C-alpha positions as CSV (number, residue, x, y, z in Angstrom):
1,X,0.0,0.0,0.0
2,X,1.3,3.5,-0.7
3,X,2.7,5.4,2.3
4,X,0.2,8.2,3.3
5,X,2.5,11.3,3.6
6,X,1.4,14.8,4.6
7,X,3.8,17.8,4.3
8,X,3.0,21.1,5.9
9,X,4.5,24.4,4.9
10,X,4.6,27.2,2.3
11,X,5.4,26.6,-1.3
12,X,7.7,29.4,-2.3
13,X,8.8,31.5,-5.3
14,X,12.6,31.3,-5.3
15,X,14.5,34.0,-7.2
16,X,17.8,32.2,-8.0
17,X,20.8,32.7,-10.3
18,X,19.1,30.2,-12.5
19,X,15.9,32.2,-12.7
20,X,12.5,32.1,-11.1
21,X,11.7,28.6,-9.6
22,X,9.2,27.0,-7.2
23,X,10.7,26.0,-3.9
24,X,10.0,25.1,-0.2
25,X,9.9,21.9,1.8
26,X,6.3,21.5,0.9
27,X,7.1,21.4,-2.8
28,X,10.3,19.3,-2.7
29,X,8.8,17.0,-0.1
30,X,5.6,16.5,-2.1
31,X,7.4,15.8,-5.4
32,X,9.9,13.4,-3.7
33,X,7.1,11.5,-2.0
34,X,5.1,11.3,-5.2
35,X,8.1,9.9,-7.1
36,X,8.7,7.4,-4.4
37,X,5.1,6.1,-4.8
38,X,3.5,7.7,-1.6
39,X,0.0,9.0,-1.3
40,X,0.7,12.7,-0.9
41,X,-1.2,15.4,0.9
42,X,-0.1,19.0,1.2
43,X,-1.2,21.8,3.6
44,X,0.1,25.1,2.4
45,X,-0.8,28.7,1.6
46,X,-0.4,30.4,-1.8
47,X,-2.5,32.5,-4.2
48,X,-5.4,30.4,-5.3
49,X,-5.5,31.6,-8.9
50,X,-1.9,30.9,-9.6
51,X,-1.5,27.6,-7.9
52,X,-2.4,25.2,-10.8
53,X,0.4,23.1,-12.0
54,X,2.8,23.7,-9.1
55,X,2.4,20.2,-7.6
56,X,2.3,16.8,-9.4
57,X,-1.0,15.3,-10.5
58,X,-2.7,13.1,-7.8
59,X,-1.5,15.2,-4.8
60,X,-4.3,16.2,-2.5
61,X,-3.9,19.9,-1.5
62,X,-5.5,22.0,1.2
63,X,-4.6,25.5,0.3
64,X,-5.2,28.5,2.6
65,X,-5.6,31.3,0.1
66,X,-3.0,34.1,0.3
67,X,-2.7,37.4,-1.6
68,X,1.1,36.7,-2.0
69,X,3.5,33.8,-2.4
70,X,6.2,33.4,0.2
71,X,9.2,34.7,-1.8
72,X,12.9,34.3,-1.3
73,X,15.8,35.7,-3.2
74,X,19.0,33.6,-3.3
75,X,22.4,35.2,-3.8
76,X,25.8,33.6,-3.6
77,X,28.7,35.4,-2.1
78,X,32.1,33.6,-2.4
79,X,30.1,30.3,-2.8
80,X,28.0,30.9,0.3
81,X,24.2,31.3,-0.1
82,X,22.5,34.4,1.2
83,X,18.7,34.5,1.4
84,X,16.3,37.5,1.4
85,X,12.6,37.3,2.2
86,X,10.3,39.8,0.4
87,X,6.8,38.3,1.1
88,X,5.2,35.7,3.4
89,X,2.0,33.9,2.7
90,X,-0.7,33.2,5.4
91,X,0.4,31.4,8.5
92,X,-0.8,27.8,8.9
93,X,-2.8,26.9,12.0
94,X,-4.6,24.0,13.6
95,X,-8.0,25.0,12.2
96,X,-6.6,24.7,8.7
97,X,-6.1,20.9,9.1
98,X,-9.0,18.9,7.5
99,X,-10.5,16.5,10.1
100,X,-9.9,13.5,8.0
101,X,-6.1,14.3,7.8
102,X,-5.6,14.2,11.5
103,X,-5.1,10.4,11.5
104,X,-2.6,10.4,8.7
105,X,0.3,8.3,10.0
106,X,3.3,10.2,8.6
107,X,3.6,14.0,8.8
108,X,6.5,16.2,7.6
109,X,6.6,19.8,8.9
110,X,8.6,22.2,6.7
111,X,8.5,25.7,8.0
112,X,10.4,28.3,6.0
113,X,9.6,31.6,7.7
114,X,8.0,30.8,11.1
115,X,4.7,30.1,9.3
116,X,3.7,26.9,11.1
117,X,2.0,27.6,14.4
118,X,3.5,25.5,17.2
119,X,0.0,24.3,18.3
120,X,-0.5,22.7,14.9
121,X,2.1,20.1,15.7
122,X,-0.2,18.7,18.4
123,X,-2.9,17.9,15.8
124,X,-1.0,14.7,14.9
125,X,-0.1,13.2,18.2
126,X,-0.6,9.7,17.0
127,X,1.5,10.1,13.9
128,X,5.2,9.7,13.1
129,X,6.1,13.4,12.9
130,X,9.3,14.7,11.3
131,X,10.4,18.3,10.8
132,X,12.8,20.2,8.6
133,X,13.2,22.8,11.3
134,X,15.0,25.5,9.3
135,X,12.1,27.9,9.3
136,X,11.9,28.0,13.1
137,X,15.5,28.9,13.4
138,X,15.4,31.9,11.0
139,X,15.1,35.6,11.6
140,X,15.3,38.5,9.2
141,X,15.5,42.3,9.3
142,X,13.8,45.1,7.5
143,X,15.9,44.3,4.4
144,X,14.6,40.7,4.5
145,X,18.1,39.3,4.9
146,X,17.8,35.9,6.5
147,X,20.0,35.0,9.5
148,X,19.9,32.5,12.4
149,X,17.7,33.5,15.4
150,X,19.5,34.4,18.6
151,X,21.1,31.6,20.6
152,X,18.5,32.2,23.3
153,X,15.6,31.7,20.9
154,X,17.2,28.8,19.2
155,X,17.6,26.9,22.5
156,X,14.3,27.9,24.0
157,X,12.2,25.2,22.4
158,X,12.4,21.8,20.6
159,X,9.3,20.9,18.5
160,X,7.2,17.9,19.9
161,X,8.1,15.5,17.1
162,X,10.0,12.2,16.6
163,X,12.5,13.0,13.9
164,X,14.2,16.3,13.2
165,X,16.4,17.6,10.4
166,X,18.9,20.3,10.9
167,X,21.6,21.6,8.6
168,X,25.0,23.2,9.3
169,X,23.7,26.3,7.5
170,X,20.7,26.5,9.9
171,X,22.6,26.3,13.2
172,X,25.9,28.0,12.5
173,X,28.1,27.8,15.7
174,X,25.1,27.0,18.0
175,X,26.1,23.4,18.5
176,X,24.2,23.2,21.8
177,X,21.0,22.8,19.8
178,X,22.1,19.3,18.7
179,X,22.1,18.1,22.3
180,X,18.7,19.8,23.0
181,X,17.1,18.0,20.0
182,X,18.8,14.7,20.9
183,X,17.1,14.8,24.3
184,X,13.7,15.6,22.8
185,X,13.6,13.5,19.6
186,X,14.0,9.9,18.7
187,X,16.3,10.7,15.7
188,X,18.2,13.8,14.8
189,X,19.8,14.2,11.4
190,X,22.4,17.0,10.8
191,X,23.0,17.5,7.1
192,X,26.1,19.1,5.6
193,X,25.5,19.4,1.8
194,X,28.1,17.5,-0.2
195,X,29.9,16.4,3.0
196,X,27.0,14.1,3.9
197,X,25.0,13.8,7.1
198,X,25.3,12.7,10.7
199,X,22.5,10.6,12.2
200,X,22.1,10.9,16.0
201,X,20.0,8.1,17.6
202,X,20.1,7.5,21.3
203,X,23.7,7.7,22.5
204,X,25.2,7.0,19.0
205,X,26.2,9.2,16.1
206,X,26.9,7.8,12.6
207,X,28.3,9.7,9.6
208,X,26.6,9.0,6.3
209,X,28.7,10.2,3.3
210,X,27.1,11.9,0.3
211,X,27.0,10.0,-2.9
212,X,29.7,11.0,-5.5
213,X,27.8,13.0,-8.2
214,X,28.3,16.2,-10.2
215,X,26.4,18.9,-8.4
216,X,24.3,21.3,-10.6
217,X,21.8,22.8,-8.2
218,X,21.7,22.0,-4.5
219,X,18.6,24.1,-3.7
220,X,16.1,21.9,-1.9
221,X,18.5,19.0,-1.4
222,X,17.9,18.9,2.3
223,X,14.1,18.8,1.8
224,X,14.4,15.9,-0.7
225,X,16.7,14.1,1.8
226,X,14.2,14.6,4.7
227,X,11.2,13.4,2.8
228,X,12.9,10.3,1.5
229,X,14.3,9.6,5.0
230,X,10.8,9.9,6.6
231,X,9.2,7.6,4.0
232,X,11.9,4.9,4.4
233,X,11.9,5.3,8.2
234,X,8.1,4.9,8.3
235,X,8.6,1.6,6.4
236,X,11.6,0.2,8.2
237,X,12.2,2.0,11.6
238,X,15.9,1.8,10.6
239,X,17.5,5.3,10.8
240,X,20.8,4.4,9.2
241,X,19.2,2.6,6.3
242,X,16.8,5.5,5.9
243,X,19.7,8.0,5.8
244,X,21.6,6.0,3.1
245,X,18.4,5.8,1.0
246,X,17.8,9.5,1.5
247,X,21.4,10.3,0.5
248,X,21.0,8.5,-2.8
249,X,17.6,10.2,-3.5
250,X,19.2,13.6,-2.9
251,X,22.1,12.7,-5.1
252,X,19.8,12.5,-8.1
253,X,18.2,15.8,-7.2
254,X,21.4,17.9,-7.1
255,X,22.3,16.7,-10.7
256,X,19.5,18.8,-12.1
257,X,17.7,22.2,-11.7
258,X,14.4,22.4,-9.8
259,X,12.6,19.1,-9.2
260,X,13.3,17.4,-12.5
261,X,16.0,15.1,-11.2
262,X,14.1,13.6,-8.2
263,X,14.1,9.9,-8.9
264,X,11.6,7.1,-8.8
265,X,12.0,4.4,-6.1
266,X,13.3,2.0,-8.7
267,X,16.0,4.5,-9.8
268,X,17.0,5.1,-6.2
269,X,17.2,1.4,-5.3
270,X,19.4,0.8,-8.4
271,X,21.9,3.5,-7.5
272,X,21.9,2.3,-3.9
273,X,23.0,-1.1,-5.1
274,X,25.6,0.4,-7.4
275,X,27.2,2.2,-4.4
276,X,26.6,-0.5,-1.8
277,X,30.2,0.1,-0.5
278,X,29.2,3.5,1.0
């Protein structure tokens, strides 16, 4: 049976060096889950009239209409990405969740700009809940320039979930957050782009290398990784196997622009066999 997967968060307009693209954990997660054969649901907020064709056919969408898209501009300075927020769509709250979705067994939260209300997380207490937490760790000024929240805010709260995904870009030098999340969550995954990821489970930590591919566009790679991880983890309860599977799915994604490179399950399984030594 297809895995029932729900992703919550804003789909964005990303202004990148490659042009105008769709983005956000909700988009990358939904496309990844669909390509892997899941039954996909999306709770998001975007302009109703302009939303057609953004997500793959067959995805069930609950859209909270917004006058604007959440919009990010991406700039690269000496190889380091700098992000700027210009607009934010409507915040997502508990009352936006359809009643029949509250029993979905796998939920992926993907905030980008503090848009998911904390109470919404409690709507799925019986589900396996994972979160790409970047949007709760971000702040921005009047110019929209995105930066990490203060250490005090970063360490004040760990979301009530089972699996969390952090990146080196998200946390900067605030390493204490890893220990905070390890105490609160069953599994914590720290991603580091082409350097791979570290899986923290209980008292253990295991490094998972990235797959050796030619990188074209890494935007959204962490979101693709987290969606693939959650689907595999839901199926197997094996965090290390899930991380290896997620790494191979993300390796396809970075070889192309946008979402066109995200693989099917069969493609991912084949590459996993080819690189079984990793």
